[in-house]
C-alpha distance (Angstrom), angle and dihedral (degrees) to the residues before:
residue distance angle dihedral
M1 . . .
K2 3.78 . .
R3 3.77 92.5 .
G4 3.78 90.9 45.5
I5 3.79 89.0 57.2
D6 3.81 96.8 41.6
E7 3.83 100.7 38.9
P8 3.83 109.5 19.8
A9 3.80 96.0 145.6
K10 3.80 92.7 50.2
M11 3.80 91.9 49.5
V12 3.80 91.5 50.5
Q13 3.82 90.3 50.7
E14 3.81 90.8 50.1
A15 3.79 90.8 50.0
L16 3.81 92.7 49.9
A17 3.80 90.8 48.1
A18 3.81 91.2 49.0
A19 3.81 90.4 52.0
D20 3.81 89.6 63.7
N21 3.82 94.6 41.0
P22 3.82 112.5 88.2
N23 3.83 90.6 -163.6
A24 3.81 95.5 54.5
H25 3.79 118.7 114.0
R26 3.79 113.6 -92.9
V27 3.77 136.1 -177.3
P28 3.83 106.7 -99.7
H29 3.78 115.7 -108.8
F30 3.81 117.7 -134.1
G31 3.73 130.3 -162.8
A32 3.80 118.4 -132.0
E33 3.83 95.1 -88.0
E34 3.79 94.3 40.2
Q35 3.80 90.9 47.5
A36 3.81 92.3 51.3
E37 3.82 91.4 48.6
H38 3.80 91.8 46.6
D39 3.81 92.1 48.4
A40 3.81 91.3 49.9
E41 3.80 92.7 50.8
A42 3.80 92.6 44.9
S43 3.79 90.9 48.0
G44 3.82 92.4 52.4
E45 3.79 93.0 48.8
H46 3.77 92.0 42.4
I47 3.81 94.8 54.8
G48 3.78 93.8 50.3
Q49 3.78 94.2 45.7
K50 3.78 92.1 43.5
L51 3.80 92.4 51.6
K52 3.79 92.0 51.5
K53 3.79 91.8 45.8
A54 3.79 91.9 48.3
L55 3.81 93.5 52.6
L56 3.80 92.2 48.3
T57 3.81 90.2 46.1
G58 3.79 91.0 53.8
V59 3.79 93.1 49.9
S60 3.81 93.4 44.7
Y61 3.80 93.6 52.0
M62 3.82 91.2 43.7
I63 3.82 95.3 55.4
P64 3.86 97.5 73.3
F65 3.81 90.6 55.4
V66 3.77 90.5 50.2
A67 3.79 98.0 40.9
G68 3.79 94.4 53.1
G69 3.79 93.3 40.4
G70 3.77 94.7 47.2
L71 3.78 93.7 49.4
L72 3.80 91.4 48.7
I73 3.79 91.1 51.1
A74 3.80 89.6 50.2
L75 3.81 89.1 49.5
G76 3.79 89.4 50.0
F77 3.80 90.5 54.9
L78 3.81 90.3 46.3
L79 3.82 93.0 53.4
G80 3.77 100.9 34.3
G81 3.79 105.0 26.7
Y82 3.80 128.3 -123.5
T83 3.80 93.1 -58.9
I84 3.80 90.1 66.4
S85 3.81 89.7 87.8
T86 3.81 90.7 66.0
I87 3.81 98.7 42.1
A88 3.82 103.4 33.3
D89 3.82 96.5 98.9
K90 3.79 93.6 48.7
V91 3.81 94.0 45.0
V92 3.82 94.4 49.1
L93 3.81 94.4 47.3
A94 3.80 98.2 41.8
N95 3.80 101.3 38.9
S96 3.79 143.0 49.2
L97 3.80 140.1 178.1
T98 3.79 88.6 -79.3
N99 3.81 94.0 43.2
L100 3.79 106.4 43.9
P101 3.82 122.2 -172.6
D102 3.78 126.8 -124.4
G103 3.78 105.7 -64.5
G104 3.78 93.6 39.1
L105 3.79 131.4 -127.1
P106 3.86 97.9 -15.9
I107 3.81 91.6 58.5
Y108 3.79 92.6 48.0
L109 3.80 94.9 46.3
G110 3.80 90.2 44.1
A111 3.80 90.1 53.3
V112 3.81 91.9 48.5
A113 3.80 92.4 48.9
F114 3.81 91.6 46.4
K115 3.80 92.2 49.7
I116 3.81 94.5 48.0
G117 3.80 89.6 48.2
G118 3.79 91.9 49.6
L119 3.80 92.1 50.2
S120 3.80 89.9 49.0
L121 3.80 91.7 50.3
A122 3.80 89.2 50.6
F123 3.81 87.1 71.6
L124 3.81 91.2 60.1
V125 3.81 98.9 97.4
P126 3.85 97.6 32.9
A127 3.83 91.6 48.4
L128 3.79 91.3 47.5
A129 3.81 92.4 50.1
G130 3.80 94.0 40.5
Y131 3.77 95.4 53.5
I132 3.79 93.9 41.6
A133 3.80 85.9 57.3
F134 3.81 88.9 45.2
G135 3.81 89.6 54.3
I136 3.80 89.5 55.3
A137 3.81 104.8 35.7
D138 3.80 103.3 17.5
R139 3.81 118.9 -133.7
P140 3.85 96.9 -18.7
G141 3.83 87.0 63.8
I142 3.81 97.0 56.7
A143 3.82 98.9 79.4
P144 3.84 95.5 44.3
G145 3.80 89.7 45.6
F146 3.80 94.5 50.8
T147 3.81 89.9 46.6
A148 3.80 93.4 49.7
G149 3.81 89.4 47.0
A150 3.80 91.1 51.0
V151 3.81 89.2 51.2
A152 3.82 89.9 50.0
G153 3.80 89.8 51.7
F154 3.81 92.0 46.8
M155 3.80 91.4 52.5
G156 3.79 93.7 46.4
A157 3.80 93.6 -113.5
G158 3.80 90.4 132.2
F159 3.78 124.7 -178.1
L160 3.81 94.8 -12.8
G161 3.78 90.6 51.0
G162 3.78 89.5 51.0
L163 3.79 90.8 53.2
V164 3.79 92.9 49.8
G165 3.81 93.9 42.0
G166 3.79 92.5 49.2
L167 3.78 92.9 49.6
L168 3.80 91.7 47.2
A169 3.80 93.5 48.3
G170 3.80 92.5 45.4
F171 3.78 97.0 49.8
I172 3.80 93.3 42.3
A173 3.81 91.8 49.3
H174 3.80 90.4 47.0
W175 3.80 90.6 50.1
I176 3.80 93.8 48.7
G177 3.80 89.8 47.3
G178 3.80 88.7 61.2
W179 3.80 94.6 57.6
P180 3.83 114.9 118.5
V181 3.80 104.8 -119.2
P182 3.81 134.1 170.4
R183 3.78 116.1 -85.8
W184 3.81 92.6 -113.2
L185 3.83 89.6 58.9
R186 3.80 98.0 47.8
G187 3.79 94.3 84.6
L188 3.80 91.1 56.5
M189 3.79 95.6 48.2
P190 3.85 100.9 82.2
V191 3.81 94.4 35.4
V192 3.81 104.1 41.5
I193 3.79 117.3 -3.2
I194 3.82 101.2 48.8
P195 3.84 96.6 42.4
L196 3.81 91.7 45.4
L197 3.81 98.6 47.2
A198 3.81 95.5 37.7
S199 3.82 91.4 49.2
I200 3.80 91.4 49.9
V201 3.80 94.2 48.7
A202 3.82 99.9 39.0
S203 3.81 96.6 40.7
G204 3.80 90.9 40.9
L205 3.79 90.6 55.2
M206 3.81 89.9 48.2
F207 3.81 91.6 51.1
L208 3.79 99.0 41.2
V209 3.80 105.4 30.9
L210 3.79 119.9 6.2
G211 3.79 108.5 28.3
G212 3.80 97.4 70.4
P213 3.84 97.8 50.8
I214 3.81 92.1 43.2
A215 3.82 91.0 49.2
W216 3.81 89.9 50.4
F217 3.79 91.9 50.0
T218 3.81 91.2 46.8
T219 3.81 91.1 51.5
V220 3.80 92.2 49.4
L221 3.81 90.9 47.5
N222 3.80 92.5 49.5
H223 3.81 92.4 48.9
W224 3.79 90.4 49.1
L225 3.79 92.8 49.9
S226 3.80 92.7 44.3
G227 3.79 90.2 52.9
M228 3.78 94.6 51.8
T229 3.77 112.9 118.1
G230 3.79 136.8 155.4
A231 3.78 116.3 -4.4
S232 3.82 95.9 3.0
A233 3.81 91.4 54.5
V234 3.81 90.1 50.4
V235 3.80 90.3 51.6
L236 3.80 89.8 52.1
G237 3.80 89.1 50.2
I238 3.80 90.8 52.2
I239 3.82 92.0 49.9
L240 3.80 93.0 48.5
G241 3.81 90.8 46.6
L242 3.80 91.5 51.8
M243 3.81 91.8 48.6
M244 3.80 93.8 49.0
C245 3.81 92.0 53.1
F246 3.79 99.1 38.9
D247 3.80 99.9 85.8
L248 3.83 104.3 1.3
G249 3.79 101.2 -127.0
G250 3.81 96.8 -10.2
P251 3.81 128.5 118.8
V252 3.82 97.1 -69.8
N253 3.80 91.6 47.6
K254 3.81 90.2 48.3
V255 3.81 92.3 50.6
A256 3.80 92.0 54.7
Y257 3.80 92.2 44.7
S258 3.80 93.6 46.7
F259 3.79 90.5 48.4
A260 3.80 90.0 55.3
V261 3.80 94.9 43.8
A262 3.80 93.4 47.9
G263 3.79 91.5 60.4
L264 3.79 96.5 41.7
G265 3.79 94.2 94.7
A266 3.82 91.2 54.7
G267 3.81 92.5 61.0
S268 3.78 119.7 109.7
V269 3.77 141.2 159.1
T270 3.81 89.9 -88.5
N271 3.83 94.8 41.0
Q272 3.78 109.9 40.9
A273 3.81 96.8 156.5
P274 3.85 93.4 101.5
W275 3.81 89.9 50.6
Q276 3.80 90.4 49.2
I277 3.80 91.0 51.8
M278 3.81 90.2 49.9
A279 3.81 91.7 50.8
T280 3.80 91.2 48.2
V281 3.79 93.2 51.0
M282 3.79 93.6 46.5
A283 3.81 94.5 46.4
A284 3.82 93.3 47.7
G285 3.80 91.3 47.7
M286 3.79 90.2 55.4
V287 3.81 93.6 55.7
P288 3.86 103.8 76.2
P289 3.83 99.3 55.5
L290 3.81 93.0 40.0
A291 3.80 90.6 48.3
M292 3.80 92.7 49.9
A293 3.80 89.5 49.6
L294 3.81 89.9 51.4
A295 3.81 92.8 45.8
T296 3.81 92.5 52.9
A297 3.80 89.1 50.5
L298 3.82 94.1 48.4
D299 3.82 97.9 47.8
K300 3.79 115.4 11.3
S301 3.81 92.5 174.1
R302 3.81 91.3 71.9
F303 3.80 92.9 59.8
S304 3.77 135.6 60.6
L305 3.79 122.3 -115.8
A306 3.81 90.6 -102.4
E307 3.80 91.3 51.1
R308 3.80 91.3 50.0
E309 3.80 89.3 53.3
N310 3.80 90.4 47.9
G311 3.79 87.5 50.3
K312 3.80 90.9 61.0
A313 3.80 91.3 53.9
A314 3.81 91.4 44.1
W315 3.82 91.4 69.9
L316 3.79 91.7 67.9
L317 3.81 94.4 36.1
G318 3.79 91.9 53.0
A319 3.80 93.6 45.3
S320 3.83 87.7 52.7
F321 3.85 93.0 50.7
I322 3.80 95.6 -110.4
S323 3.81 103.0 145.4
E324 3.79 90.8 -176.8
G325 3.80 87.5 77.2
A326 3.80 87.8 83.9
I327 3.81 95.1 51.7
P328 3.85 95.8 94.3
F329 3.81 89.1 56.8
A330 3.80 93.8 44.6
A331 3.80 92.1 47.7
A332 3.81 91.3 52.5
D333 3.82 95.9 44.2
P334 3.82 111.8 9.8
L335 3.82 97.4 160.9
R336 3.79 91.5 62.0
V337 3.80 105.3 27.3
I338 3.81 99.3 47.9
P339 3.86 98.1 49.0
A340 3.80 90.4 44.7
S341 3.81 90.7 49.2
M342 3.79 91.7 49.5
L343 3.80 90.5 51.0
G344 3.79 92.1 53.5
G345 3.81 92.2 42.6
A346 3.81 90.5 53.7
V347 3.81 90.7 51.6
T348 3.80 92.0 49.6
G349 3.80 93.1 45.7
A350 3.78 92.9 50.2
L351 3.81 93.1 48.7
C352 3.80 93.4 47.7
M353 3.79 94.0 51.4
A354 3.80 93.5 41.5
T355 3.81 93.1 53.3
G356 3.82 97.4 40.7
V357 3.80 98.4 -117.5
T358 3.80 111.3 177.2
S359 3.81 135.9 -164.7
Q360 3.77 126.1 -167.3
A361 3.81 91.1 -175.4
P362 3.82 120.7 77.2
H363 3.79 95.9 -151.5
G364 3.77 144.4 9.7
G365 3.79 103.9 83.5
I366 3.77 115.6 -143.7
F367 3.81 91.0 -8.3
V368 3.82 91.2 74.2
F369 3.79 91.6 56.5
F370 3.81 90.0 137.3
A371 3.82 89.0 65.7
I372 3.82 95.0 50.3
G373 3.78 121.7 97.6
N374 3.82 115.0 -149.0
L375 3.79 91.2 14.3
V376 3.81 93.7 -179.2
M377 3.80 93.5 60.5
F378 3.81 90.0 42.6
I379 3.80 88.8 59.6
V380 3.82 93.3 40.5
S381 3.81 91.2 51.5
I382 3.80 92.0 51.0
L383 3.80 92.3 46.8
A384 3.81 91.2 49.5
G385 3.79 93.0 51.6
M386 3.79 91.7 43.0
V387 3.81 92.9 53.9
V388 3.81 92.9 44.8
T389 3.81 92.4 51.0
A390 3.80 94.3 44.1
L391 3.81 93.4 50.3
A392 3.81 91.6 43.4
V393 3.79 94.2 51.8
L394 3.81 91.8 46.5
A395 3.81 90.7 49.0
L396 3.80 91.3 49.9
K397 3.79 92.0 47.7
R398 3.79 90.6 50.3
W399 3.80 103.5 41.0
A400 3.80 105.0 20.8
V401 3.79 103.2 60.0
R402 3.76 129.4 148.3
K403 3.80 113.1 -110.6
P404 3.79 131.2 161.7
V405 3.80 111.5 -113.5
D406 3.81 93.2 -147.6
T407 3.80 111.9 36.0
V408 3.83 94.0 172.1
A409 3.77 104.0 58.7
A410 3.76 112.8 62.1
T411 3.77 89.5 -152.4
G412 3.79 94.5 48.4
P413 3.78 125.1 130.2
A414 3.82 122.3 -61.7
P415 3.82 118.9 -87.8
V416 3.80 116.6 -86.4
L417 3.78 134.7 -169.1
V418 3.82 111.1 -94.6
S419 3.79 135.3 161.2
Q420 3.78 117.1 -84.6
């Protein structure tokens, strides 16, 4: 579009020249049978790719709501203490800067920060559902998705309800958008008809059919997680650590992160399990980039010049809980970097859960230290996983290298991993 606006004459000339050039690229022509087969294959691929993209879109758009809200809640606790969660509403409504409550300005500002953070977090499920629907049906899916997400939150269906509601709203809106309608009605479709009908159907299904069972399952899951102690909590930490380091910001990583964020608002002084899960996920996600930075510093000869430069940047990325900082290393050597990262992530996850580390902030890494409970063990857990991953990846690069078994015969056997 941009080029069409900036250089229309040039594009027209190129098109006219291509029309007379038999070697120019052309859209392939299909016969009836070939076209049907091609459309079927494209449709199958499109649905799978679109579903994955929609889920990642929902999570990506949800994170800013959660990050800001979580940090404000943590700031509220820092200023007003742990009791701020029980008095915030009363303090905000009954007081002002000229009429401070008992405890003075810190209590009032803590209550304000806590309340703003709570309101921001309240958008978690609606934003997730709304932007999942947006990923499927474009803008006509946003309103039905937000509505279905709000219904899921109202019924207590939580994060899982938001996923289901967003998918329902998106597919229903997409389906309605494909209806053949008169020309005079087309202008109303994306603004009125699609949002109205898709909201009625998707939210109706959530209210009447799906919301109750999903809410029950969510409650059971939360009780199970909250009751985890000892060995079972360590196992959960290992699983979350493995997921966070499996694809470094991909779908599996996002599932683990979203699972932790969705329960963050349910954490309290008496129920710190959601905060422990959040700390575990954040600590494990910091391990891969920090470990790659350490590995490039310990043995530069095992990495290219570009990787060594990426390693310098990975220190800050890892400290900020940006797992994607390790992607350049994983893309260049996935069979060594990813298993080593998962090993370190499992160690960090197990240590965090075993020692009861908590985080009231959903993002920020070491820079939200004020929101971390048991900060010393949080740092120790990250350092342990970082060292394990760095040593593992260096060991794999040194002793597990790809060499051809028979270097003489051109048609010899395929290369295998052998010791150097």
